[in-house]
N, C-alpha and C positions, 0 to 999 in steps of 0.2 A: 289812522290819522287822515283827517279830511283836509284837503288843500283849499285855501281860501283866496279871495281877491288880494289880500295882503301878502300872501305867499307869492302870488304872481308878480306883484309890484316889487317885492324884494328880489326876486329872480331877475327881473328886468334891470333893476339897479345894478346888480352884480355883473350882469352881462353887458351893460352899457347901452341897452336898447331903450331904456325909459326916457332919457333926455331927448333922444331922437323922436320917440313916440309923442312926447308932450309937445315938442316944438311943431311936429306935424299936425297934431290936433289943434293947436292954437292958430296955425296958418291956414288951414283949410276950412271952408264954411260948413260943408255938410259931409265931411268924411270922404270926399271924393278921391283922395290919394289912395285909400285902401278899399274903395268900392263900397263905403258905408259899413254898417255893422255886419258881422258875420251872420250868415243864414243859420237858422237853428239846426238844419241838417248837417252843416259843416261842424258845428259845435258837438253835436251828438256823435259824429264820426270820429272826431278828435278824442273825445272822452272814451269812446269804445276802443280806440287804439291804445290810449294811455292805460286803460283797464287791463289790457293784455301785457304791455311792456313794463308797467310800474311794478315794484315789489308788492307783495300781497299785503303789507302793512299799510299801504297807501290807498286811499279812496279818491280817485280823481273826480273833480266836479266841473260842471259846465262853467261855473264862475271862474275857477282857476284858469282853465283852458282858454276861455274867451278873453280874459284880461291879459293873459300872457301872450298868446298869439296875436291878439289885436293890438298889443303894445309894441310889437316888433316894428322895425322900419317898414314903410309901405310896400316896397318891392319884395321884401322877405315874406310879409304877410300874404301877399298875392301868390307867391310861389308855393307857400304852404297850402293855401286854399285850392289852387289848381291841382296840386298833387292829391289832396284829400278827395277832391271830386273825381279824379281819375281812379283812385282806390275804390270809391263807392260805386262807380260805373262798372269796374271790374267785378266787384262782389255781386252786383245785380246780374251781370252776364253769367257768372259762374254758379251762383247760388240762388238766383231768382229773387233776392231780397237785398235791401240796403245793408251795408256793412254793420251799421249800428243795430239792426234787427236780428243779427245772428247771435247765437249764444257765445260766451267767452271761449269755449272750446272750439267752436266753428270759426271764430275770428282768428284764433291762434293758428288753427290748421290752414286757413286761407293764406295768412301771411307767410307761414312756413312753406306752403306749396308754391308761393311766388318766389321764394328764396330770400325774403327780406332778412331772415335771421343769419344768413351766411354770405350775403353779398356785400360788396364795398358800397360806400356812399358816394354818389356822384350827382351833382345838380343837373347835369346834361345827359345822364345815362338813361337806361331803360327804366320802366316803371318801378321795378323793385328797388333799384338804386336810388331813384328819386324819393321813394317812400322812406327809405332808410335815411337819406340826407335831410329832407325837409320835414318829415313827420316824426319818425322814431327818434332820431338824434336831437331834434329841436325840443320834443317833449321831455326827453331825458335830461337835456341841458337845463331846461326850466325847472325840473324837479330838483336836481342836484346843486343848482346854484341858489336855491331858496334855503334859508337857514333851517327850516324844519326838515326839508328833504335831505339836506346834506348830512344831518345827524344819522341817517340810516346807514351811511357808509363810513361813519366814524369821523366825519369832519365837523367838529364842534364850532368852528369859526371860519366859514367860507370867505373867500376873498371878497372884499368890499363890505363886510359886515363886522363891526367892532365887537370883540368878545370881552374886552376888559383885561386889566392887568393880570388877574388870576389865571385866565385861560392861557396866557403866554408863559406863566411860571410853572405850570403843572405838566408833567409828561403825559403822553397819550394814555387813555385808560386801556385796561386789558381787553375790554369788549371792542375797542376800536382798532386793535392791532390785527393785522392780517397774517395768517399762517402761510409760510412759504414752503 
């Protein structure tokens, strides 16, 4: 499944960020509140992280990432971009190449060696905690609050998206139930 700009906008609506993003865009002349458009290196790095952390059924796209992260409130977007740039700088020091230039296996290994898979998320913490908070969690939230992404975990009707009368009358499907 390829994620699109529409998926990003749906996720922003569900998460409450779109109204803020739209009002921010209409109030500032040249995108000054979020530093203008995201650099292509930032988008490539975010897509590379999403490629590692998203389920294999999902193909992250620059369009989805740029619209989702760019639609977040200005301070949040800036924090995500600062953290992404720190991750990229770390990859260059450790592996001699930008994070997005590494293979998926190398990207996964780098994130694991930093402890991103087992650390808590903290916006003021060390780099691995900030990556978990601002990058990994934000990308996963964007995926699972979009209607298409939420179906991967059995949520046919995510909060903020109407599913119609029928979706409320039918019990969850067998494929959506989680074994305990």
